C-alpha positions in Angstrom: 4.8 8.7 -14.3 7.5 6.3 -13.5 6.9 3.2 -11.3 9.1 0.4 -10.1 10.2 -2.4 -12.4 7.5 -5.0 -13.2 4.8 -2.8 -11.6 2.2 -3.8 -14.2 2.9 -7.5 -13.9 3.2 -7.7 -10.2 0.6 -5.2 -9.1 0.2 -3.7 -5.7 -1.1 -0.6 -4.0 1.2 1.7 -6.0 -0.2 0.3 -9.3 -3.7 1.2 -8.1 -2.5 4.7 -7.1 -0.7 5.3 -10.4 -3.4 4.0 -12.7 -6.3 5.7 -11.0 -4.4 9.1 -10.7 -3.4 8.9 -14.3 -6.9 8.1 -15.5 -8.4 11.1 -13.6 -5.5 13.4 -14.7 -6.4 12.5 -18.3 -10.0 13.4 -17.6 -8.7 16.8 -16.5 -6.9 17.3 -19.8 -3.3 16.2 -18.8 -1.3 14.0 -21.2 0.1 11.2 -19.1 2.3 8.2 -19.8 3.2 5.4 -17.4 6.6 3.8 -17.7 8.5 1.2 -15.6 12.0 1.4 -17.0 14.9 3.9 -17.6 14.2 4.0 -21.3 12.1 7.2 -21.1 13.4 10.3 -22.9 13.1 13.2 -20.4 12.9 16.0 -23.1 9.6 14.5 -24.2 7.9 15.5 -20.9 7.2 18.7 -18.9 7.1 16.9 -15.6 8.7 13.6 -14.4 6.6 12.1 -11.6 8.3 9.3 -9.6 6.5 6.8 -7.5 7.9 4.6 -4.7 11.0 5.5 -2.6 11.2 2.5 -0.3 13.1 -0.7 -1.4 13.3 0.3 -5.1 16.8 1.4 -6.0 15.6 2.0 -9.6 13.9 5.2 -8.5 17.3 6.7 -8.0 18.2 5.9 -11.6 15.0 7.5 -12.8 15.6 10.6 -10.7 19.3 10.9 -11.9 18.2 10.8 -15.5 15.5 13.4 -15.1 17.7 15.7 -13.0 20.6 15.6 -15.5 18.1 16.5 -18.3 17.0 19.5 -16.1 13.4 18.3 -15.9 11.3 19.0 -12.7 10.7 16.0 -10.5 7.6 15.3 -8.5 7.9 12.4 -6.0 5.1 10.3 -4.5 7.4 8.3 -2.1 4.7 5.9 -0.7 7.0 5.8 2.3 6.5 3.4 5.2 7.6 4.0 8.7 11.1 2.7 9.1 10.4 1.9 12.8 7.4 -0.3 11.8 9.3 -2.1 9.0 12.2 -2.8 11.4 9.8 -4.1 14.1 8.3 -6.4 11.5 11.8 -7.7 10.4 12.8 -8.1 14.1 9.7 -10.0 15.2 7.9 -11.7 12.3 10.2 -12.9 9.5 10.0 -16.1 7.5 11.9 -17.6 4.6 15.1 -15.7 3.4 14.2 -12.6 5.4 15.6 -14.4 8.4 19.1 -14.1 6.9 18.9 -10.3 6.6 17.7 -10.1 10.2 20.7 -12.2 11.4 23.3 -10.4 9.2 22.3 -6.8 9.6 20.7 -4.6 12.3 20.5 -1.5 10.0 17.2 -1.6 8.1 18.7 0.0 4.9 21.4 -2.7 4.9 18.7 -5.3 5.3 16.8 -3.9 2.3 19.9 -3.8 0.2 20.6 -7.5 1.0 17.0 -8.4 0.0 17.5 -6.7 -3.3 20.7 -8.7 -3.8 18.9 -12.0 -3.5 16.0 -10.7 -5.6 18.6 -9.9 -8.3 19.5 -13.6 -8.5 16.1 -14.3 -10.2 15.7 -10.9 -11.8 18.7 -9.7 -13.7 17.1 -6.4 -14.4 17.6 -5.6 -10.7 21.4 -6.1 -10.8 22.4 -2.6 -12.0 20.3 -0.5 -9.5 21.2 -3.0 -6.7 25.0 -2.6 -7.4 24.5 1.2 -7.3 22.8 0.9 -3.9 25.7 -1.2 -2.6 28.4 1.3 -3.8 26.5 4.5 -3.2 24.5 3.6 -0.1 20.7 2.9 -0.2 19.8 5.5 2.4 22.0 8.1 0.7 20.3 7.3 -2.7 16.8 7.8 -1.2 17.9 11.1 0.5 19.2 12.4 -2.9 16.0 11.5 -4.6 14.1 13.6 -2.0 16.6 16.5 -2.5 16.2 16.3 -6.3 12.4 16.6 -6.1 10.6 19.9 -6.4 7.6 18.6 -4.5 6.9 15.5 -2.4 3.3 14.3 -2.5 2.6 12.5 0.8 -0.5 10.6 1.9 -0.4 11.6 5.6 1.2 14.2 7.8 3.0 11.4 9.6 4.7 10.4 6.3 6.2 13.9 6.1 7.5 13.6 9.6 8.9 10.1 9.0 10.7 11.2 5.8 12.3 14.2 7.4 13.4 12.3 10.5 14.7 9.2 8.6 16.7 11.1 5.9 17.6 14.3 7.8 16.1 16.6 5.1 13.5 19.3 4.9 11.0 18.5 2.1 8.4 20.6 0.3 5.5 18.3 1.0 2.0 18.5 -0.2 -0.6 16.2 1.3 -2.5 14.3 -1.4 -4.6 11.5 0.2 -5.3 8.3 -1.8 -8.8 7.8 -3.1 -11.5 5.2 -3.4 -12.6 4.3 -6.9 -16.1 5.2 -8.2 -17.3 1.6 -8.0 -16.9 1.7 -4.2 -19.0 4.8 -4.0 -21.6 4.6 -6.7 -23.8 1.5 -6.5 -25.7 0.2 -9.5 -29.3 -1.0 -9.2 -28.4 -4.7 -8.7 -25.6 -4.2 -6.2 -27.5 -5.2 -3.1 -28.5 -8.5 -4.6 -25.1 -9.7 -5.6 -23.4 -12.1 -3.2 -20.6 -14.0 -4.9 -19.9 -16.3 -1.9 -23.5 -16.8 -0.7 -22.2 -15.8 2.8 -23.3 -12.8 5.0 -21.7 -10.8 7.8 -18.4 -12.4 7.4 -14.9 -11.0 8.3 -12.9 -10.0 5.2 -9.2 -9.4 4.8 -7.8 -8.3 1.4 -4.1 -8.4 0.4 -1.4 -10.6 -1.0 -0.8 -13.7 1.1 2.5 -12.7 2.7 3.8 -12.1 6.2 3.5 -8.3 6.0 -0.2 -8.6 5.5 -0.4 -10.8 8.6 -3.1 -13.3 7.5 -1.9 -16.0 9.9 -2.5 -13.7 12.9 -5.9 -12.7 11.6 -6.8 -16.4 11.2 -5.7 -17.1 14.8 -7.7 -14.1 16.0 -10.9 -15.3 14.3 -10.2 -18.8 15.6 -9.9 -17.4 19.1 -13.3 -15.6 18.7 -15.0 -18.7 17.3 -13.8 -20.7 20.4 -14.8 -17.9 22.9 -18.2 -17.1 21.5 -19.3 -20.4 19.9 -20.4 -18.4 16.8 -19.8 -19.8 13.4 -17.7 -16.9 12.2 -16.6 -17.0 8.6 -13.3 -15.5 7.3 -12.9 -14.5 3.7 -9.4 -13.8 2.5 -8.8 -12.3 -1.0 -5.3 -12.1 -2.3 -2.8 -13.9 -4.5 -0.4 -16.4 -3.1 3.2 -15.3 -3.5 4.6 -18.8 -4.2 8.4 -19.2 -3.8 8.9 -15.7 -2.6 7.2 -16.6 0.7 7.3 -20.4 0.5 7.4 -21.0 4.3 4.6 -18.6 5.1 2.6 -19.9 2.1 2.8 -23.5 3.3 1.7 -22.5 6.8 -1.2 -20.6 5.3 -2.3 -23.5 3.0 -2.1 -26.0 5.9 -4.3 -23.7 8.1 -6.8 -23.2 5.2 -7.1 -26.9 4.6 -7.8 -27.6 8.3 -10.5 -24.9 8.7 -13.6 -25.0 6.5 -14.6 -21.6 7.8 -11.7 -20.0 5.9 -12.6 -19.0 2.3 -9.7 -18.0 0.1 -10.3 -16.3 -3.3 -7.0 -15.7 -5.2 -8.2 -13.0 -7.6 -11.2 -10.8 -7.9 -11.6 -8.2 -10.7 -11.3 -4.7 -9.1 -14.7 -3.7 -10.4 -16.3 -6.6 -8.5 -14.6 -6.0 -5.1 -17.5 -3.9 -3.7 -19.7 -7.0 -3.8 -17.3 -8.8 -1.4 -17.0 -5.9 1.0 -20.8 -5.2 0.9 -21.7 -8.6 2.2 -19.0 -8.5 5.0 -19.6 -7.2 8.5 -15.9 -6.4 9.3 -12.9 -5.6 7.0 -9.6 -6.3 8.7 -6.3 -4.8 7.8 -3.8 -6.0 10.4 -0.7 -5.3 8.3 2.6 -4.8 10.0 3.1 -1.6 8.0 1.1 0.4 5.5 1.2 3.9 4.1 -2.5 4.3 5.0 -4.3 1.1 4.1 -6.8 1.6 1.2 -8.7 -1.6 1.9 -10.1 -0.1 5.2 -11.4 2.9 3.3 -12.9 0.6 0.6 -14.6 -1.5 3.3 -16.1 1.5 5.1 -17.4 3.0 1.8 -19.2 -0.3 1.1 -20.8 -0.4 4.6 -18.5 -2.8 6.4 -16.9 -1.9 9.7 -13.1 -1.5 9.8 -10.2 -2.8 11.9 -6.8 -1.3 11.1 -3.3 -1.1 12.5 -0.8 1.8 12.7 -0.9 5.5 13.5 -1.2 6.5 9.8 -4.5 4.6 9.4 -5.9 6.8 12.3 -5.2 9.9 10.3 -7.6 8.6 7.6 -10.1 6.6 9.5 -10.3 8.4 12.9 -13.2 7.1 15.0 -14.6 5.0 12.1 -12.3 2.0 13.0 -11.0 -0.1 15.8 -7.2 -0.4 16.0 -5.0 -3.3 16.7 -1.4 -4.3 17.3 -0.4 -6.6 14.4 1.9 -8.6 16.7 -0.8 -9.5 19.2 -3.5 -12.0 18.3 -5.5 -10.9 21.4 -5.4 -7.3 20.2 -6.6 -8.2 16.7 -9.4 -10.4 18.2 -10.5 -7.6 20.5 -10.7 -5.1 17.7 -12.6 -7.5 15.5 -15.0 -8.4 18.3 -15.7 -4.7 18.9 -16.6 -4.2 15.3 -18.7 -7.3 15.0 -20.9 -5.9 17.8 -20.9 -2.3 16.4 -23.5 -0.9 14.1 -22.5 -0.5 10.5 -20.7 2.8 9.7 -22.5 5.9 8.5 -19.8 7.8 6.6 -20.0 11.6 6.5 -20.6 13.2 3.1 -17.4 15.2 3.5 -15.3 12.0 4.0 -16.8 10.5 0.9 -15.9 13.6 -1.1 -12.3 13.8 0.4 -11.1 10.3 -0.5 -11.7 10.0 -4.2 -9.2 9.6 -7.1 -10.8 12.7 -8.7 -9.8 14.8 -5.7 -6.3 13.2 -5.6 -5.8 14.0 -9.3 -7.1 17.6 -9.0 -4.6 18.2 -6.2 -1.8 16.6 -8.2 -2.6 18.7 -11.2 -2.4 21.9 -9.0 1.1 20.8 -7.9 2.1 20.2 -11.6 0.9 23.6 -12.6 2.6 25.4 -9.7 5.9 23.6 -10.3 5.8 24.2 -14.1 5.1 27.9 -13.6 8.0 28.3 -11.2 10.3 26.2 -13.4 9.5 28.2 -16.5 10.2 31.5 -14.8 13.6 30.2 -13.5 14.8 29.0 -17.0 
């Protein structure tokens, strides 16, 4: 399994996906290694499984190396809607992203430019970024798709977006993300644990950055507090991104300092996250773009109501959530208000069985076996 550079240090949803899938694959008897560099030796493996297509030019280098060694490639693109990303860059940019918006209208050119300035502080990025400049970022991503035997998508919309954006027909298999066991299986003392000594609050989980949209969520909750007179509490869990989003970070810190009803926790061990969801009434994911939005599933599985954004989330959550426009504070406030008044969710047994890492790993292993059988016959 090959992830982007610095995956293990920087974390993110793809790290959660890779680590949980790998763990469950090992439980099924597969021998799995996770790497985040081009120093892998393809002949040591039966299958090369790549993760992350968007924004990461190094994925192309991984694919090239595996393809030249004639090893079958599986791709989990974790692909976001280009339309949603472009809307975000057009409407809601801070810091250095403003430059890419001014200089370029093409989203792939914008992404290339962002990698150029990331390379200034991360020399490791220089080589793949130079390749993307000379070869073309969109062309690189298209070629990775063409080199892949199977493409593991999280939603049907992801397949549609990939085929429309890159003009290719892909052999896609839908493998939804999962919720870890600790969000499903409660231990005896679970109901008594309340780390913040708060109840029925609104929770929003994710890195403190423009894409995750915490400032609009804060404004929406502030609007509801003013309208209803209720002492609504907002809990934000996520690391601050420092210099990368310095302008947004300052605005967030100023707002936090001025509002005692905002509670910010930088880091929570993954095993302890259910305690924070369980004591919340509503989990909000008002991100400008997501592949699906794992935090909404986690909130629902822990008994909190959900607010989400984007068509892909609807594929997962269906009628279990209220939906909002990330660019509209009124829309976010309306969705949160609806879920504050709604009864807590009663998740169907089938849904609890469908969205697990065990299920994701089992489907992934089926794909591995199918590809290996086909590959061995063709050799």
